[in-house]
C-alpha positions in Angstrom: -21.9 2.7 0.4 -23.4 6.2 0.5 -21.6 9.3 1.7 -23.8 9.1 4.9 -22.6 5.6 5.6 -19.6 5.2 7.9 -18.0 1.8 8.0 -17.9 0.8 11.7 -15.2 -1.9 11.5 -12.2 -1.2 9.2 -9.2 -3.5 8.6 -6.1 -2.0 7.2 -3.0 -4.0 6.2 0.3 -2.2 6.0 -1.0 0.3 8.6 2.5 1.4 9.6 3.2 2.9 6.2 2.5 6.4 5.1 -0.9 5.9 3.5 -1.9 3.1 5.9 -1.2 5.2 9.0 -3.0 8.2 7.6 -6.0 6.1 6.7 -6.1 4.6 10.2 -6.3 8.2 11.6 -8.9 9.2 9.1 -11.2 6.4 10.2 -10.5 6.7 13.9 -13.5 8.0 15.6 -15.8 7.2 18.5 -17.8 4.0 17.8 -15.4 2.7 15.2 -13.3 -0.4 15.4 -9.9 -0.4 13.6 -7.9 -3.6 13.0 -4.4 -2.6 12.1 -1.7 -5.0 10.7 2.0 -4.3 10.2 5.4 -5.6 10.8 6.8 -2.8 12.9 5.4 -3.6 16.4 6.6 -0.3 18.0 5.1 1.9 15.2 1.9 -0.2 15.3 1.5 0.4 19.1 2.1 4.1 18.6 -0.5 4.3 15.9 -3.0 2.3 17.9 -2.6 4.7 20.8 -3.2 7.7 18.6 -6.4 6.1 17.1 -7.6 5.2 20.6 -7.1 8.8 21.7 -9.7 9.7 19.0 -12.2 7.3 20.6 -11.7 4.2 18.4 -11.5 0.6 19.5 -8.2 -0.7 18.1 -7.0 -4.3 17.5 -3.4 -4.8 16.3 -1.7 -7.7 14.6 2.1 -7.9 14.1 2.4 -10.2 11.1 4.7 -10.8 8.1 2.3 -11.2 5.2 4.7 -13.5 3.4 3.5 -16.1 5.8 0.2 -16.8 4.0 -0.8 -19.6 6.3 -0.6 -17.4 9.3 -2.3 -14.6 7.4 -5.2 -16.9 6.4 -5.6 -18.3 10.0 -5.6 -14.8 11.5 -8.2 -13.5 9.0 -10.4 -16.6 9.3 -10.5 -16.1 13.1 -11.1 -12.4 12.7 -14.1 -12.9 10.4 -15.5 -15.2 13.0 -15.3 -12.6 15.7 -15.7 -9.2 13.9 -18.0 -8.0 11.1 -15.6 -6.4 8.6 -17.3 -3.5 6.9 -14.3 -2.2 5.0 -11.0 -4.0 4.2 -8.2 -1.8 2.9 -5.5 -4.0 1.4 -2.6 -1.5 1.6 0.6 -3.4 2.4 3.3 -3.2 -0.2 7.0 -3.1 -0.8 9.2 -1.8 -3.6 12.5 -2.6 -5.4 14.4 -1.0 -8.3 17.2 -1.6 -10.7 19.7 0.3 -8.7 21.6 3.6 -9.4 23.8 2.0 -12.0 21.0 0.1 -13.7 22.5 -3.3 -12.7 19.0 -4.8 -12.2 16.7 -6.0 -9.4 17.9 -8.6 -6.9 15.9 -11.8 -7.3 15.2 -12.3 -3.5 13.8 -8.8 -3.5 11.6 -9.5 -6.5 10.3 -12.7 -4.8 9.4 -10.8 -1.6 7.7 -8.1 -3.6 5.5 -10.5 -5.4 4.7 -12.3 -2.2 3.6 -9.1 -0.5 2.2 -7.0 -3.3 0.3 -9.7 -5.2 0.0 -13.1 -3.4 -0.7 -11.6 0.1 -3.3 -9.2 -1.5 -5.2 -12.0 -3.2 -4.9 -14.2 0.0 -6.4 -11.4 2.0 -9.3 -11.0 -0.3 -9.8 -14.8 -0.4 -10.0 -14.9 3.4 -12.4 -12.0 4.0 -14.7 -12.5 1.0 -16.7 -15.5 2.2 -18.2 -13.7 5.2 -19.0 -10.6 3.1 -20.7 -12.6 0.4 -22.7 -14.6 3.0 -24.2 -11.4 4.4 -24.4 -9.6 1.0 -22.5 -6.6 2.2 -18.9 -5.3 2.6 -16.3 -3.2 0.8 -12.7 -4.0 -0.3 -10.2 -1.4 -1.3 -7.1 -2.6 -3.2 -4.1 -0.1 -3.2 -2.5 -0.2 -6.6 -0.6 2.7 -8.1 -0.5 5.0 -11.1 2.6 2.9 -12.0 0.0 0.3 -13.0 -0.7 2.2 -16.2 2.7 1.9 -17.8 5.8 0.1 -16.6 8.6 2.4 -15.5 12.0 1.1 -16.5 13.5 1.9 -13.1 10.9 -0.2 -11.1 9.8 -3.1 -13.4 8.6 -5.6 -10.7 6.8 -3.0 -8.7 4.9 -1.7 -11.7 4.1 -5.3 -12.7 2.7 -6.0 -9.3 0.5 -2.9 -9.2 -0.8 -3.6 -12.7 -1.7 -7.1 -11.5 -3.7 -5.7 -8.6 -5.4 -3.1 -10.8 -6.6 -5.8 -13.2 -7.5 -8.1 -10.3 -9.6 -5.5 -8.6 -11.4 -4.5 -11.7 -12.3 -8.1 -12.4 -13.6 -9.0 -8.9 -15.6 -5.7 -8.8 -17.5 -7.0 -11.9 -17.8 -10.4 -10.4 -19.2 -9.3 -7.1 -21.3 -6.3 -8.2 -24.6 -8.3 -7.9 -23.8 -9.6 -4.5 -23.6 -6.4 -2.5 -19.8 -6.5 -2.1 -18.1 -3.3 -3.4 -14.6 -3.3 -4.7 -12.5 -0.2 -5.5 -9.0 0.1 -6.9 -6.9 2.9 -5.5 -4.2 4.3 -7.7 -2.1 6.9 -5.9 0.7 8.9 -7.4 3.6 10.0 -5.2 2.7 10.2 -1.5 5.3 11.1 1.1 6.6 8.0 2.9 9.8 6.0 3.4 9.0 3.8 0.5 8.3 6.8 -1.8 11.7 8.4 -0.7 13.5 5.2 -1.6 12.0 5.1 -5.2 14.3 6.4 -7.9 13.4 9.2 -10.3 11.6 12.5 -9.9 8.4 12.7 -7.7 6.2 15.3 -9.2 2.9 16.4 -7.6 3.9 14.8 -4.2 1.0 14.6 -1.8 1.0 14.3 2.0 -0.4 11.0 3.3 -3.2 12.9 5.0 -4.4 14.4 1.7 -4.3 11.0 0.1 -6.3 9.5 2.9 -9.0 12.1 2.6 -9.3 11.5 -1.1 -9.4 7.7 -0.7 -12.0 7.9 2.0 -14.3 10.2 -0.1 -13.9 7.9 -3.1 -14.7 4.8 -1.1 -17.8 6.5 0.4 -19.0 7.0 -3.2 -18.1 3.4 -4.2 -15.8 4.7 -7.0 -14.5 1.9 -9.1 -11.1 3.7 -9.5 -9.7 6.3 -7.1 -6.7 7.8 -8.9 -4.8 10.9 -8.0 -3.4 13.5 -8.5 -5.1 14.5 -11.7 -2.1 15.8 -13.7 0.0 12.7 -13.0 -3.0 10.4 -13.5 -3.7 12.1 -16.9 0.0 11.8 -17.9 0.5 8.2 -16.9 -2.7 7.2 -18.6 -1.4 8.7 -21.8 1.8 6.7 -21.5 -0.3 3.6 -21.8 -2.1 4.6 -25.0 0.7 6.3 -26.9 3.0 4.3 -29.2 5.6 2.6 -27.0 8.5 4.4 -28.7 7.0 7.7 -27.8 6.3 6.7 -24.2 9.8 5.4 -23.7 11.2 8.7 -25.1 9.1 10.7 -22.7 10.3 8.6 -19.8 13.9 9.1 -20.8 13.4 12.9 -21.0 11.8 12.8 -17.5 14.7 10.8 -16.1 12.7 7.6 -15.6 14.5 5.7 -18.4 16.8 3.5 -16.3 
């Protein structure tokens, strides 16, 4: 997709979150169709109204992505009625080991894997056949800079985002010759309820609007990896290549040690 190309129909899961809502507003313009999914019906309706005020046609879907049968049925019906140019798989949840380091609660871990990994793959599985059939389409998977190296305070979240990073890189290579573009988005800290609930410092915090602009530019260029901000991206990448003992010491010094 070139910079001059504008996706006409955009699906965003997790549209009621910070990045999701900002992306919806970034793509809301006259002639566009936005399909917005979320669990918060009131917030979804409010976002839809704001996007419609910018001239966009908006469809909303209140759905718990843990119900993968309902997710698949909805997406299959949607692909039959709409031509999805861009699918942004953004929905995600977080959990942590707690302030005393007691550990994650297993029900929370199960929910996290269902939303952050299984629902992501189920979404791709459902929208991909139509894109492959017409030889065109774009998928953006929202991972995280936490995918580079596991933070002791959020082990399951980091594991889920690493899974999505690797999955996205793999299917980009698989689909490259078929006209279907895949990008992995790896944000750092972006202001949102989920970000505020994460333990540890939050350096280089971005607004959702700034993140959305960066993501949109990267997708227009079909970047394989859209990672930001640069200082945090550079630092977390180094954590993944340094000896583990050094990386763990750095994390403890920065108050991410658990």
